C-alpha positions as CSV (number, residue, x, y, z in Angstrom):
1,M,131.4,155.3,171.0
2,A,130.1,156.3,174.0
3,D,129.5,154.1,177.2
4,P,126.5,151.7,176.3
5,D,125.1,151.8,179.8
6,R,124.6,155.7,179.5
7,S,123.5,155.9,176.0
8,G,121.8,153.1,175.0
9,L,123.6,152.1,172.1
10,P,125.7,148.8,171.8
11,T,129.6,148.9,171.9
12,L,130.7,148.9,168.3
13,P,131.8,146.4,166.6
14,R,128.8,144.5,166.8
15,T,127.5,141.5,165.2
16,W,124.2,140.4,165.0
17,R,123.4,136.6,163.5
18,P,120.4,134.6,163.7
19,F,120.0,131.7,166.1
20,G,117.0,129.9,164.6
21,P,118.6,129.5,161.1
22,R,122.0,128.9,162.1
23,M,120.8,126.0,164.6
24,A,118.5,125.0,161.8
25,A,121.4,124.9,159.4
26,A,123.5,122.7,161.7
27,V,121.2,120.4,162.5
28,F,120.0,119.5,158.7
29,A,123.8,119.5,157.7
30,V,124.5,116.5,160.7
31,I,121.0,115.2,159.2
32,L,122.0,115.1,155.4
33,V,125.6,113.7,155.9
34,G,124.0,111.0,158.6
35,A,121.4,110.0,156.6
36,F,123.4,109.0,153.3
37,A,126.4,107.9,155.6
38,W,123.7,105.5,157.2
39,L,122.2,104.5,153.7
40,W,125.6,103.6,152.5
41,V,126.5,101.6,155.6
42,S,122.8,99.8,155.2
43,F,123.5,98.8,151.9
44,D,124.8,94.9,151.3
45,D,128.1,94.5,149.7
46,Q,126.8,93.6,146.2
47,T,124.5,96.9,146.1
48,R,127.6,98.8,147.2
49,A,129.7,96.9,144.5
50,A,126.9,98.1,141.8
51,V,127.2,101.7,142.7
52,N,129.7,103.0,139.8
53,D,132.3,106.1,140.7
54,L,130.0,108.5,138.6
55,E,127.0,107.9,140.7
56,K,129.3,107.9,143.9
57,A,130.5,111.4,142.6
58,T,127.0,112.9,141.6
59,V,125.7,111.5,145.1
60,I,128.6,113.5,146.7
61,F,128.3,116.4,144.4
62,F,124.5,117.0,145.8
63,I,125.4,116.5,149.4
64,L,128.0,119.0,148.9
65,I,125.6,121.7,147.3
66,G,123.4,121.2,149.9
67,L,126.0,121.7,152.8
68,A,127.0,125.3,150.6
69,L,123.5,126.2,150.8
70,L,123.0,125.5,154.6
71,N,126.6,127.3,155.1
72,A,125.3,130.1,152.9
73,L,122.3,130.5,155.4
74,A,124.1,130.1,158.5
75,R,127.0,132.5,157.6
76,S,124.4,135.8,157.1
77,R,125.2,138.7,159.6
78,V,124.9,142.1,159.9
79,V,128.1,144.0,161.4
80,A,127.9,147.8,162.5
81,R,131.6,149.3,163.0
82,E,132.5,153.0,163.4
83,D,133.2,153.4,159.8
84,G,130.1,151.8,158.5
85,L,127.6,148.8,158.2
86,T,128.6,145.5,156.4
87,V,125.7,143.0,155.6
88,V,126.6,139.3,154.5
89,N,123.8,137.5,152.8
90,G,124.8,134.2,151.9
91,Y,128.2,134.2,150.1
92,R,127.7,138.0,149.2
93,T,128.8,140.7,151.2
94,R,128.2,144.4,150.8
95,R,129.5,147.4,152.9
96,F,127.9,150.9,153.4
97,A,129.0,154.0,154.9
98,W,127.1,155.3,157.3
99,S,126.4,158.4,154.6
100,E,124.6,155.6,152.6
101,V,122.7,153.7,155.2
102,G,118.9,154.7,155.0
103,T,115.7,153.2,157.0
104,V,115.8,150.1,159.0
105,R,112.6,148.2,158.3
106,F,110.9,145.5,159.7
107,P,107.4,145.3,158.4
108,Q,104.8,143.0,160.3
109,G,105.0,139.4,159.2
110,A,108.5,139.7,157.2
111,P,110.6,137.0,157.7
112,W,113.7,139.6,158.0
113,P,114.2,143.2,158.0
114,H,115.5,145.4,155.1
115,L,117.4,148.5,154.4
116,D,115.9,151.4,152.5
117,L,119.3,152.6,150.7
118,G,117.0,155.1,148.5
119,D,116.1,155.1,145.0
120,D,113.7,152.3,145.7
121,E,116.8,150.1,146.7
122,R,116.5,147.8,149.3
123,V,119.0,145.3,151.0
124,S,117.7,141.9,152.8
125,L,119.3,142.0,156.5
126,L,119.2,138.1,156.7
127,G,121.6,138.1,159.9
128,I,118.6,139.0,161.8
129,H,115.6,136.6,161.3
130,A,111.9,137.3,162.8
131,S,112.1,133.5,163.8
132,D,114.3,134.5,166.5
133,G,111.3,136.4,168.5
134,A,112.8,138.5,171.2
135,R,116.2,138.3,170.2
136,A,115.5,139.9,166.6
137,A,113.4,142.4,168.5
138,T,116.4,143.7,170.6
139,A,118.7,143.4,167.5
140,I,116.4,145.5,165.9
141,R,116.3,148.2,168.4
142,E,120.1,148.2,168.8
143,L,120.7,148.4,164.9
144,R,118.1,151.2,164.6
145,A,119.6,153.1,167.4
146,V,123.3,152.7,165.9
147,V,121.9,153.8,162.7
148,A,120.3,156.7,164.2
149,A,123.9,157.6,166.0
150,H,125.5,157.9,162.9
151,Q,123.0,159.6,160.7
152,G,122.7,162.8,163.2
């Protein structure tokens, strides 16, 4: 790829990740685990003895589900490479050749942009989040420039 200073394009591979949602996921994960740990430690011995193994397993199961959902949010990203675009939304990864990539749209007020693939098919790009403000605007500009460079 050309020098990013001359062409305005980022050097590939380039990965965009949401900052705000990743930080929120980390904070909420610590709060989730910490709150349940504090709750368990604050119980007296009689209360702890009254909780059976199935009840403990159920609480641990729901904590793990919460952590898995937070991890899915935090791992979202968009990666541009010479051979195409990779979109990771939660635990789903989709790879597109540049010939498949359509228009990158970021409607006013939308939480994240989407990729139009044609035939009324859209793919959300959770790796770029509106809550990141100027960082998201820069990411969209860069992504649109990379897409345009590979479609010409």
